[in-house]
C-alpha positions as CSV (number, residue, x, y, z in Angstrom):
1,M,0.0,0.0,0.0
2,V,1.3,3.4,-0.9
3,S,1.5,5.8,2.0
4,F,2.3,9.5,2.2
5,P,6.0,10.4,2.5
6,Q,7.2,11.4,6.0
7,D,8.0,14.9,4.8
8,F,4.6,15.3,3.1
9,L,3.1,18.7,4.0
10,F,-0.4,18.1,5.5
11,G,-2.5,21.0,6.6
12,T,-5.2,23.6,6.0
13,S,-5.5,26.9,4.3
14,T,-7.1,30.2,5.3
15,A,-7.2,33.8,3.9
16,A,-6.6,36.8,6.0
17,H,-9.7,38.8,5.1
18,Q,-12.0,35.7,5.6
19,V,-10.8,34.8,9.1
20,E,-9.0,37.8,10.8
21,G,-11.8,40.4,11.0
22,N,-11.7,44.2,10.9
23,N,-9.5,44.5,7.8
24,T,-10.5,48.2,7.7
25,K,-7.9,49.5,5.2
26,S,-8.9,47.1,2.4
27,D,-11.0,47.5,-0.6
28,F,-13.3,44.7,0.4
29,W,-14.0,46.3,3.8
30,R,-15.1,49.5,2.0
31,M,-17.3,47.6,-0.4
32,E,-18.9,45.6,2.4
33,Q,-20.0,48.7,4.2
34,M,-22.0,50.1,1.2
35,E,-25.7,50.3,1.4
36,A,-26.0,48.7,-2.0
37,S,-23.2,46.3,-1.4
38,S,-23.1,43.0,-3.4
39,F,-21.9,41.3,-0.2
40,A,-24.7,39.5,1.7
41,E,-23.2,40.9,4.9
42,P,-20.1,42.6,6.2
43,S,-17.1,40.5,7.5
44,G,-16.9,42.4,10.8
45,D,-14.9,40.4,13.3
46,A,-15.0,37.4,10.9
47,V,-13.9,34.5,13.0
48,D,-11.5,36.6,15.1
49,H,-8.4,34.7,13.9
50,Y,-6.4,38.0,14.2
51,R,-6.6,37.6,18.0
52,R,-7.1,33.8,18.3
53,Y,-4.3,32.7,15.9
54,R,-2.3,31.1,18.7
55,E,-5.3,29.0,19.8
56,D,-5.9,28.0,16.2
57,V,-2.3,27.1,15.5
58,A,-2.2,25.0,18.6
59,M,-5.4,23.3,17.5
60,M,-4.0,22.4,14.1
61,A,-1.0,20.8,15.7
62,E,-3.1,18.9,18.2
63,L,-5.2,17.6,15.3
64,G,-2.1,16.2,13.6
65,F,-1.3,18.7,10.9
66,N,2.3,19.8,10.2
67,T,1.6,22.8,7.8
68,Y,-0.4,25.9,7.8
69,R,-1.1,28.0,4.7
70,F,-2.3,31.5,5.5
71,S,-2.1,34.9,4.0
72,V,-0.6,38.2,5.2
73,E,-2.8,41.2,4.5
74,W,-1.2,43.8,2.3
75,A,-3.8,46.4,3.5
76,R,-2.6,45.9,7.1
77,I,1.1,45.9,6.3
78,E,1.0,48.9,3.9
79,P,-2.1,50.9,4.8
80,E,-0.9,53.9,2.9
81,E,1.5,53.7,-0.1
82,G,5.1,53.5,1.1
83,V,4.1,53.5,4.8
84,Y,4.6,50.2,6.5
85,D,2.9,49.4,9.8
86,E,5.5,47.8,12.0
87,K,2.9,46.7,14.5
88,E,1.3,44.6,11.8
89,I,4.6,43.1,10.7
90,G,5.0,42.2,14.4
91,H,1.6,40.5,14.4
92,Y,2.5,38.3,11.5
93,R,5.9,37.6,13.0
94,N,4.0,36.3,16.1
95,V,1.9,34.1,13.9
96,L,5.0,32.6,12.3
97,L,6.6,32.2,15.7
98,A,3.5,30.3,16.8
99,C,3.8,28.0,13.8
100,R,7.5,27.3,14.7
101,E,6.6,26.7,18.3
102,F,3.9,24.1,17.4
103,G,5.8,22.5,14.6
104,L,3.8,23.8,11.6
105,T,5.6,24.6,8.4
106,P,4.2,27.9,7.1
107,I,3.2,28.5,3.5
108,V,2.6,32.2,3.3
109,T,0.4,33.8,0.6
110,L,1.2,37.5,-0.1
111,H,-2.1,38.4,-1.8
112,H,-5.4,36.6,-1.3
113,F,-8.0,38.6,-3.1
114,S,-8.3,41.7,-0.8
115,S,-6.1,44.8,-1.6
116,P,-5.2,48.1,0.1
117,F,-7.8,50.8,-0.5
118,W,-5.1,53.1,-1.8
119,L,-4.1,50.6,-4.5
120,I,-7.6,50.6,-6.0
121,R,-7.7,54.4,-6.0
122,E,-4.4,54.2,-8.0
123,G,-5.7,52.0,-10.7
124,G,-5.8,48.6,-8.9
125,W,-5.2,45.5,-10.9
126,E,-5.4,47.2,-14.3
127,S,-2.6,49.7,-13.5
128,E,0.9,49.3,-15.0
129,Q,2.3,50.5,-11.7
130,T,0.8,47.7,-9.7
131,P,3.6,45.1,-10.4
132,A,6.3,47.4,-9.0
133,R,4.1,48.2,-6.0
134,F,3.4,44.6,-5.3
135,A,7.1,43.6,-5.7
136,R,8.1,46.4,-3.3
137,Y,5.6,45.1,-0.7
138,A,6.7,41.4,-1.3
139,A,10.3,42.4,-0.7
140,H,9.5,44.2,2.5
141,V,7.5,41.3,3.9
142,M,10.3,38.8,3.1
143,Q,13.0,41.1,4.3
144,E,11.2,41.4,7.7
145,L,9.8,37.9,8.0
146,G,11.6,35.7,5.5
147,D,13.6,33.9,8.2
148,F,10.4,32.2,9.1
149,I,8.9,31.6,5.6
150,P,10.2,28.6,3.7
151,Y,7.4,28.6,1.1
152,V,5.7,31.7,-0.3
153,C,2.8,32.0,-2.8
154,T,2.8,35.4,-4.4
155,I,-0.8,35.6,-5.6
156,N,-3.8,33.4,-4.8
157,E,-5.8,32.2,-7.8
158,A,-4.2,34.6,-10.2
159,N,-6.5,33.3,-13.0
160,I,-9.8,33.7,-11.0
161,A,-11.1,36.8,-12.9
162,I,-11.5,34.5,-16.0
163,G,-13.9,32.4,-14.1
164,I,-15.7,35.4,-12.7
165,A,-16.2,36.8,-16.1
166,K,-17.7,33.6,-17.3
167,A,-20.0,33.5,-14.3
168,M,-21.2,37.0,-14.9
169,K,-21.7,36.3,-18.6
170,N,-23.7,33.2,-17.8
171,F,-25.2,34.6,-14.6
172,S,-24.4,31.3,-12.9
173,A,-22.6,31.1,-9.6
174,S,-21.7,27.5,-10.4
175,S,-19.2,28.7,-13.1
176,A,-16.9,30.4,-10.6
177,Q,-14.7,29.3,-7.7
178,V,-16.0,32.1,-5.5
179,G,-19.6,32.9,-4.5
180,L,-21.5,35.6,-6.5
181,N,-24.6,37.0,-4.9
182,V,-27.5,36.1,-7.3
183,D,-29.3,39.3,-6.4
184,M,-26.4,41.4,-7.8
185,A,-28.0,42.1,-11.2
186,A,-31.0,43.9,-9.7
187,R,-28.8,46.0,-7.5
188,M,-26.2,46.8,-10.1
189,K,-27.2,50.4,-10.9
190,A,-27.3,51.5,-7.3
191,Y,-24.2,49.5,-6.6
192,Y,-22.1,51.3,-9.2
193,A,-23.3,54.7,-8.2
194,E,-22.3,54.1,-4.6
195,L,-19.1,52.3,-5.6
196,G,-17.8,55.5,-7.2
197,Q,-18.7,57.5,-4.1
198,A,-16.9,55.0,-1.8
199,F,-13.6,55.1,-3.7
200,G,-13.8,58.7,-4.9
201,I,-13.1,57.6,-8.5
202,P,-15.4,56.7,-11.4
203,P,-16.9,53.2,-10.7
204,Q,-15.6,51.8,-14.0
205,E,-12.1,52.6,-12.6
206,V,-12.5,50.5,-9.5
207,H,-10.4,47.5,-10.4
208,S,-10.4,45.2,-7.4
209,F,-8.9,41.7,-7.7
210,L,-12.2,39.9,-7.9
211,A,-13.5,41.7,-11.0
212,P,-13.5,40.7,-14.7
213,R,-10.1,41.5,-16.2
214,S,-9.1,43.0,-19.5
215,E,-6.1,41.4,-21.3
216,Q,-4.0,44.2,-19.8
217,G,-5.3,43.3,-16.4
218,L,-4.2,39.7,-16.8
219,R,-0.8,40.8,-17.8
220,V,-0.6,43.1,-14.8
221,I,-1.4,40.2,-12.4
222,F,1.2,37.8,-13.9
223,Q,3.8,40.5,-14.3
224,S,3.2,41.3,-10.6
225,H,4.0,37.6,-9.8
226,E,7.2,37.7,-11.9
227,E,8.4,41.0,-10.4
228,A,7.6,39.8,-6.9
229,R,9.4,36.6,-7.5
230,A,12.5,38.4,-8.6
231,A,12.3,40.8,-5.6
232,I,12.0,37.9,-3.2
233,R,14.9,36.1,-4.7
234,R,17.1,39.2,-4.2
235,V,16.3,39.4,-0.5
236,R,15.6,35.7,0.3
237,P,17.2,33.5,-2.3
238,E,16.5,30.4,-0.2
239,A,12.7,30.8,-0.2
240,R,10.7,28.5,-2.4
241,I,8.3,30.6,-4.5
242,G,5.1,29.7,-6.4
243,I,1.7,31.0,-7.3
244,T,-1.7,29.4,-7.0
245,L,-4.3,28.9,-9.8
246,S,-7.9,27.8,-9.6
247,L,-8.5,24.9,-12.0
248,H,-11.6,22.8,-12.6
249,D,-11.1,19.4,-14.1
250,F,-12.0,20.4,-17.7
251,Q,-13.6,17.4,-19.3
252,S,-15.4,16.9,-22.6
253,A,-18.6,15.2,-23.7
254,P,-18.6,14.0,-27.4
255,G,-18.1,17.0,-29.6
256,G,-16.7,19.2,-26.8
257,E,-13.1,18.1,-27.0
258,E,-11.8,21.3,-28.6
259,A,-13.7,23.4,-26.1
260,A,-12.2,21.6,-23.2
261,L,-8.7,22.0,-24.5
262,A,-9.5,25.7,-25.1
263,A,-10.5,26.0,-21.4
264,W,-7.2,24.4,-20.3
265,E,-5.4,27.0,-22.5
266,E,-7.3,29.9,-21.2
267,E,-7.1,28.9,-17.5
268,F,-3.7,27.4,-17.3
269,L,-1.5,26.8,-20.3
270,Q,-1.2,30.4,-21.5
271,F,0.4,31.3,-18.1
272,L,3.2,28.8,-18.2
273,P,5.8,31.2,-19.5
274,S,5.2,33.3,-16.3
275,L,5.7,30.3,-14.1
276,R,8.8,28.7,-15.6
277,D,11.1,30.1,-13.0
278,D,8.9,29.1,-10.0
279,D,9.9,26.5,-7.5
280,F,6.5,24.9,-7.1
281,F,2.9,25.1,-8.3
282,G,0.0,25.8,-6.0
283,L,-2.9,23.7,-7.3
284,Q,-6.5,24.5,-6.3
285,N,-9.4,22.3,-7.4
286,Y,-13.0,21.9,-6.2
287,T,-15.0,20.2,-9.0
288,R,-15.1,19.5,-12.7
289,E,-16.5,21.3,-15.8
290,I,-17.8,19.3,-18.8
291,H,-17.7,20.9,-22.2
292,G,-20.1,19.8,-24.9
293,P,-20.4,20.9,-28.6
294,D,-22.6,23.9,-27.6
295,G,-20.8,25.0,-24.4
296,V,-20.4,24.0,-20.8
297,L,-23.0,21.4,-19.8
298,P,-25.1,22.1,-16.7
299,V,-24.5,19.9,-13.7
300,A,-26.7,16.8,-14.1
301,E,-30.0,17.0,-12.3
302,E,-29.3,13.7,-10.5
303,A,-25.7,14.7,-9.5
304,E,-24.9,15.5,-5.8
305,K,-24.2,19.2,-5.4
306,T,-22.4,21.2,-2.8
307,Q,-23.5,24.4,-1.1
308,M,-21.8,26.3,-3.9
309,G,-23.8,24.5,-6.6
310,Y,-20.7,22.6,-7.7
311,E,-20.9,19.0,-8.6
312,F,-19.6,16.8,-5.8
313,Y,-16.5,15.5,-7.7
314,P,-13.4,14.9,-5.6
315,Q,-12.0,12.7,-8.4
316,G,-11.2,16.0,-10.2
317,L,-8.1,16.6,-8.0
318,E,-6.2,13.6,-9.3
319,A,-7.0,14.5,-12.9
320,V,-5.9,18.1,-12.5
321,I,-2.7,17.0,-10.8
322,R,-1.9,14.7,-13.7
323,F,-2.6,17.3,-16.3
324,V,-0.5,20.0,-14.6
325,A,2.4,17.6,-13.9
326,K,2.8,16.7,-17.5
327,R,3.1,20.3,-18.5
328,F,4.8,22.0,-15.5
329,G,7.4,19.5,-14.5
330,K,8.1,20.8,-11.0
331,P,6.8,20.0,-7.5
332,I,3.0,20.5,-6.9
333,I,1.4,21.5,-3.6
334,V,-2.3,21.2,-3.4
335,T,-2.9,24.6,-1.8
336,E,-6.8,24.3,-1.7
337,N,-9.2,21.4,-2.0
338,G,-12.5,21.1,-0.1
339,I,-16.2,21.2,-0.1
340,G,-18.9,23.6,1.1
341,T,-21.4,21.4,2.9
342,D,-23.4,21.1,6.2
343,D,-23.1,17.3,6.0
344,D,-19.7,16.4,7.5
345,E,-20.0,12.8,6.5
346,R,-19.9,14.0,2.9
347,R,-16.8,16.1,3.7
348,I,-15.1,13.0,5.0
349,A,-16.0,11.1,1.9
350,F,-14.7,13.9,-0.3
351,I,-11.4,13.9,1.6
352,D,-10.9,10.2,1.2
353,I,-11.6,10.2,-2.5
354,A,-9.4,13.3,-3.1
355,L,-6.5,11.9,-1.1
356,Q,-6.7,8.5,-2.8
357,G,-6.2,10.4,-6.0
358,V,-3.1,12.1,-4.5
359,L,-1.8,8.7,-3.5
360,N,-2.3,7.4,-7.0
361,C,-0.2,10.3,-8.3
362,L,2.5,9.7,-5.8
363,A,2.6,6.0,-6.8
364,D,3.3,7.1,-10.3
365,G,6.2,9.3,-9.3
366,I,4.4,12.6,-9.6
367,P,6.0,15.1,-7.2
368,V,3.1,16.1,-5.0
369,K,4.6,17.7,-1.9
370,G,1.6,18.6,0.1
371,Y,-2.2,18.8,0.6
372,M,-3.8,21.9,2.2
373,H,-7.5,21.4,2.9
374,W,-9.8,24.4,2.4
375,S,-10.6,25.5,5.0
376,L,-9.5,25.3,8.6
377,L,-12.6,27.2,9.8
378,D,-16.1,28.0,8.7
379,N,-15.4,31.6,7.6
380,F,-16.5,34.6,5.6
381,E,-17.2,33.4,2.0
382,W,-16.8,36.7,0.3
383,Q,-20.1,37.9,-1.3
384,L,-22.0,35.0,0.2
385,G,-21.1,36.1,3.8
386,F,-21.1,33.4,6.4
387,S,-23.7,31.2,4.7
388,R,-21.3,28.6,3.4
389,T,-19.4,26.0,5.5
390,F,-16.1,24.8,4.1
391,G,-14.4,24.4,7.5
392,L,-13.0,21.4,9.3
393,V,-13.8,23.4,12.4
394,A,-17.2,25.0,13.2
395,V,-17.3,28.5,14.8
396,D,-20.0,29.8,17.0
397,R,-19.7,33.5,16.0
398,S,-21.6,34.7,19.1
399,T,-18.8,33.4,21.2
400,Q,-16.1,32.6,18.6
401,K,-15.8,29.1,20.2
402,R,-14.1,26.6,17.9
403,S,-15.6,23.1,17.6
404,P,-13.6,20.6,15.4
405,K,-15.9,18.4,13.3
406,P,-15.4,14.7,12.8
407,S,-13.7,15.5,9.5
408,A,-11.0,17.5,11.3
409,Y,-10.1,14.5,13.4
410,H,-10.4,12.2,10.4
411,L,-8.0,14.3,8.3
412,G,-5.7,14.7,11.3
413,R,-5.4,11.0,11.7
414,I,-4.5,10.6,8.1
415,A,-1.8,13.3,8.5
416,R,-0.4,11.6,11.6
417,T,-0.4,8.1,10.3
418,R,0.5,9.0,6.7
419,S,-2.0,6.3,5.7
420,L,-5.4,6.8,4.2
421,A,-6.6,3.4,5.5
422,Q,-5.6,4.2,9.1
423,G,-7.4,7.5,8.7
424,G,-10.6,5.6,8.3
425,I,-12.0,5.5,4.8
426,S,-15.7,6.5,4.7
427,P,-18.2,4.4,2.7
């Protein structure tokens, strides 16, 4: 029986804005406060990870994990352009020290969707100045904290705007990897009027990260990755650097073969030149997408669906790992994989099937170095607020009490024993 290597990275992922709370200098915070906001509710205190990080890190270690992927918040560290908040640098240093104390290898993401308010006012993710600004921020973080950061992801889901554009075009939340409020169309006019007021610039110039991208915008994002990678290498040449992309398992029904290949090209292959000097690839998968001769097929009526409207399809992880491995040729870390559900038995089943796929890849010599489950905590799911539950750990937001679910113990046992069988395979 194939088991996970002893040095395999087993852990969970979070994003700063979704768990920390009170990210008041960010663009998302400003958009959440709008009366015509597209967010179902504001993030507020979120799940208070900013204050409870030590408790959460200790819990992960006790469960059996050896790795924690989390993001540092650009809007906290650089609340005004060129002005760095040493208190916030100190906060993230303390998070990293907690990881060291409890034996968790940190994988740090420098940008996970939310951005400084000032950056958006200066053109956001369509501005040709953003790559230099992002590289400057990345260098500062790694100069100050790099002693504690062996793995760094520059940008989370750098290709996500492609999926969002498709979702908006099709008006279907199931087409994207993030939740889109289905009431958004009816509120769009009021939303854009207030958006311009909130940022003090024309609403069409508010280019947050989770917005449809122009071709220039895509270039800006991947140039930001390249310039940040170069800047990090100058100050911390020992750090291992990668990026994360959101990838469905793009499949084809008869007649849809060319369309499926086109989807792989659009979502992944076109970006390979920007990734060729990376040390690893952060792979994120939640479901599959089937292309027919007339477009993407809807999820079958009889198929099991998650809270996000995705098809329950953990088998997609193995297929995407294999596709990426053939074309990338460097180590892969699964930086996100999980399921939004209120049925924890189905989460356990999802984990077992997904991890069997990882084991199959390892048996064939594919260099998969780690698996980060999304997410540690039930948290703030962007426009959908707190209505979706991806966490291994439930949170009572009236008290912020953490309650690990059976799936947390299940995945923790797998991590400790390095064996899927000993973890307890669900039927």
